[in-house]
C-alpha positions, 0 to 999 in steps of 0.5 A: 849170795851163796844161796843164790849161786848155788841155784843158779849153777843147779838150775843150768844142770837140769836144763843141760841134762833134760835135753837128750839130742841124739845123733843117727846115721841112716841107710843112705849115709845121712845123719839125723838129729833125733830131739827130745820132743820127738821131732828130727831133722836131717844134719846133712842136707846133701845126700851122700851117694854111695854108688858113686865111690870109685871102685875102677882103681880098686878093680884095677889093682884087684890082684894087687890089694889082697893078695890071696893065694891060688889055693886060699880057703876062707877061716872056718868060724865056731859054730857055736858062736854063729848059732847063737849070732843067728838070733841078732842076724850078726852070722858071718853071713850078714856081716858079708851082706853089709861089706857088700852093700858098702863096696858095691859088690855081691856078698859071694864076692866078699872074702873073709880072710881072717876072724877073731870072735867071741860070743860078745864081740869079734873082728873081721877082715875081708876083701871086698872089690879089691879092697882090704877092710875091717869090720868089728862087731860089738853083740848084734851090731856091726860097724867098720872099724875106724868109723864112729858113725 
């Protein structure tokens, strides 16, 4: 009887580990389930429209949100680290482009407030559309702080 229970437990564990399904997020915000049999399907039926973000509030409070002085200069970053990040398209210009895309503004309108970076990781605080946002970089992957997908 013990051998049957043990065999059944092993069988269940193999079936559980044999299914490698992954959930990924597309550029337009939809989540996709990638199945082990090389098929996929959308998890979210509705398309999230990023252009409908309420930016009127941010535009009206643009002076109050970031509170940057008249003579504010962006902090300078380590040139050696930025040269290494150029290979993986994770330089500060690439991060600014991603922030601009996420917050519906132009890349030159995104202002770097502070940065702490190393070769393998980095944290950046930006002012985009009058909103103070924080992004993190792990390797060449850039994501907004506090978001999982």
